[in-house]
N, C-alpha and C positions, 0 to 999 in steps of 0.2 A: 428826575421824574419828568415825563413828557407833559407839557402843558396841554390842556384841552383846547382845541380849535373847533368852534361850532359856528354855523351860519344861521343868522336870523332870517328865515325864509319868507315871512309875511311881507306883503307890500309895505310901502312907507306910510307915513302919517300915524294915525292912532294905532294901527297894527304893530308898528315898530315900538311904540310906547308899551303896548301890552307884552311884547316879547321881552323887552328889557325888564319890565316889572316882574315877569315870571322868574327870571334869573335872580333878581334882587330878593324876591320872596323866598325862593329856595335857600338862598344864603342866610337870610334872617332866621329861617326855621332850623338851620343847621343841617339841612338835608343834602346840600351840595358839598360833597367832600373832595372835590378836585378844584384845581385852578383852571379858570376858563378865560379865554380871549374870544369874545363874541364878534363874529364877522357879519358884514352886511353885504347885500347884493347891489348891483348897479341901480335897480329900480328903487332902492331905498336911499340912495345917496343924497338926494335933495332934502328929504326929511331928516336924515342923520346930521347933515350940516346945520340945518335950522335948529335942531335940538342940542347942539353942542357935543355931538359924538366925536371924540378926538382920540387918536391912537394912544393906548396905554393908560388912559384915564380910568379910574374906578367907576363902575356904573352905579355904585351906591356910596354912601359916606360912612359905612360901618367901620369900626376900628380895625377889623381883620378881613377886609373885603377880599374875596378870591375871584371876583368877576370884573374884568376890565374890557375896555373897548379894543377890538382887534383890527382886522384888515378889511378893506373892500375886496370881495372875492369875485374875480372875473373868470371867464372861460374863453381861451383862445381857440381851441380845437376840440375834436371829438375824442375817440378812444381807439385803442388797438383792436379790440375784438370786433367792433363795428366797422373797421377799416376806414375810419374817419379821422384818425390822427393826421395833422397837417405835416407833410413831408417835403424835404428838398428834392428827393428823387422818388419816383412812383413805387408802389407796392410791387413786390415780386409776385408772379402768378404762374400757375401751371398752364400748359398748352390747352387752348379752348376754354380756359377760365375767363369769365368776363372781367374787365377792369373794375377796380373799386371806384367809389365816388370821386368825381372830378378827375377822371382818367387815372385814378390811383394815387393822386396827390393829397387826398383827404379833404376835410371840410373846415372852414373857419366858422366857429360859433360867434366870434366877435372879430371883425376885421382889424388888422394891425393899427390902422390910423385911429380907429375908435378906442382900441385898448390904450394907446398913448394919450388920447384926450381924456379918458376916464381917470387914468393914473395921475395925470397932471392936475385935473380938477380936484381930485381927492387930496393930493399932496398940498395943494394950496390951502385946503381947509384943515390940514394937520392929520390926515388919515392916510395910512400906508395901504399899499395894494398888494394882493397876492393873486397870481394868475395860474389857472389850470393850463398846463402846456405839456402835451405828451410827445408829439412828433418833433423831429429836429427843426422843421420850419417854424413851428409854434414856439419852441424854445428860443430860437434866434430872435423872432419878432417880439417876444415878450421881454427878453433882455433889453432890446432896443427901447421898448415902451417904458420900462422901469428905470433905465439908467439915469434920466434927468431928475428922478425923484429921490434917489438913494440917500442924499444928505439932507433932505428937507423934512423928514418925519422921524419920530422917536423909535418906531419899530422898523426893522429891516424889511424892505420889500422882499417878496418871496416868489419863487416859482414852485408850483405843485406838480409832482410826479416825475417829469424829466425822464421819460422812459427811452428816449433816443436823442442823442446829441451829436452835433458836428464837432469834430476834433478842435476846430478853431474857436469854439464857444466855451470849452471847458474852463479856461483860465479867466473868463470874463466875470464869473460869479465873485471870486475873491477880489478882482480888480475893481469891480463896480460897487461892492458892498451889498450884493443881493444874495439872500439865503436860498439854498437848495433844499426844499421840503420834499422828501421822498418816502416811499413806503416799500421797504425791501421784501415784504411778504409777496409782492407781485412777482418776484422771481419764481416762486412756487407755482403760481397760477397762470403766469403768462409765458413762460419760457418756450413751450411748444408752439404757441400761436406766433410769438415773435420770430422764432426761427423760420416758420413757414411763410409769414407775410413780409418779413424784412430781410430774410436771407442772411448773408455773411455780416452785414452791418449790425444785425442784432447782437451777435457775439462780440463784435469789435467795439461798438459804441452804445450798446443797450444797457439800461439800468446801471448807469456809470458811477456807482457809489465810490468805488476805489479811486477812479480818476479825479472826481470832484474833491475827495478828501486829500489826495496828494497835492492838489493844486492850491490848497489852503482855504478852500471854500468853507463856509458855515453850512454844515450838512445836518438837517433836522429830520429825525426819523418819526414816522407816524404809522398808523395801522390802516388807514382808509376805511375805518368802520363808518357806516354799516355795510359798505360794499364788501369788505373783508371782515373776518372776526376781529373783535377788539383786543384779543390776546396779543401782546407785543412780543412774546418770546420766540415764536416761529419766525418773525421778521428779523430779529437779531440773528438767529441761526442762519437764515437765508443770506444775510449780508456777509457772514463769515464763510459759509460753505459753498454758496452759489448752487445749492442743490436742495432736494427735498425728499423725505422718506417715502412720499407717495409715488415717486417716479420709479419706473422699472430699473432693475439693477444694472442694466447696460446703458442707461442714459448718462452721458457725461455731465459734469458741472457746466453751468451756463455762464460763459464769459469769465472763467476763473481769474483772469488778470484784473477784474473789477471787484475782487473780494476785498474786504476790510479785515484788519486784525480785530480780535474781540475787544481790545482796549479802545480802539477807535470807534467801533460800533456802539459800545456803551456810552462813549462821549456823545455820539450822535443822538442817542436816546435821552440823555440826561442834561448835558451842558449846552450843546449848540442851540436847542430850542429856547433856552433861557436867554442866550446871547441875542438871538433873533428878536426876542421880545423886549430887549433893552433892560433885562433884569440881571443886574450884576451881583446880586446877593443870593443866587440860587444855582443849583447844579453841581456844587462841589461839597465834599465833606471837609470843610475847613471852618475855622472860627469866624463868626460873623455872617455865615450863610444861613438861610432858613433851613430848619430841620425837616426838609422834604426828603424822606428816605424810604427805600424798599429793602427789606432784609430777605435774602433768598438762601437756600441751602448751598453750601460750597460746591457740592457736586455739579451744580448747574453750570459752573464756570470752569470745570476741570478739563473737559475734553470737547471743546466746541466744534472741532473739525469732524467729529463723529456724526454722520448724518443719522438723525433719529435718536441721538443721545440725549443726555439730561437737559441740555440747554433748550431743546425743543419743548419739553414738558415742564419747564420751571414754573413754580408757583410760589408767591411770596409767603413768608411766615408772618411778616409784620410790615405795615405801611403807616408812615407818619406824614402828616401834612402840617407844616408849621409847628412841629413838635407834638401835635395831638394825634392820638391813635385813630386812624381812619379804618383800619382793618387789622385783625389778628386771627391767625389760623388756630 
């Protein structure tokens, strides 16, 4: 089961205290039925350090706490749709079409030197960092920023999204111990835009789940809710089929060489997130692991390559968190 990653958006100081208290209160009342790693933003870093916010520590002292301190969340670049993802080569454009921001090379939301400084300061205080990095330039600079911190914190440093990557950077995730946190449902929503704005490189190096998995990287699936629906099943199906039932019948799969097997996709949904969070007792159906389980109809896993098949509409019959029933159909 995928751990919840949420950001505490309020500024630092008392507001950070209120945000943490809200999670603790939800847990105490038995309302919070998922596991959460609560992230902070750069403007909260000073207050978090002062208050003892440290990666992987429980935010309360309850016997079965499900809320822990997560990552410092930074933003390297913009997005594909706004044409602001930071790129090594400029956007493709049609004749007479104006160039994108920065002559098509995208926008830095946080300059690389500042990313490195933030990650270093957080690591010194025992806080891991995760960086939003969409374009291949942002991915490269973010890997550079996180590399010195990878062995200094309990949680794995992470990159979020990784929608375009240079071939030379694929192997760096496993080599450096940096997790790749990706949202495969973006294949469904982004393929047409990526083909138009990034041209052939979109097919070759875009949404590189397969390449990252084959390299030995820790690949963590998420949904990108609320930007995308919280439903994880279409994302799993996109990772396997590299297509979507909403597409026209003559639209080919998007970068089919980047597809995953269903088994590897399920691991990315269940086990790799736990590994990235330093939780060695979660993610497998083996003795000694927490009973975090989802029971789904067998048909959902029978023919995942069928676009629009049962995997896309899968719904759990039973959900257990730590052995307790959190949902039952």
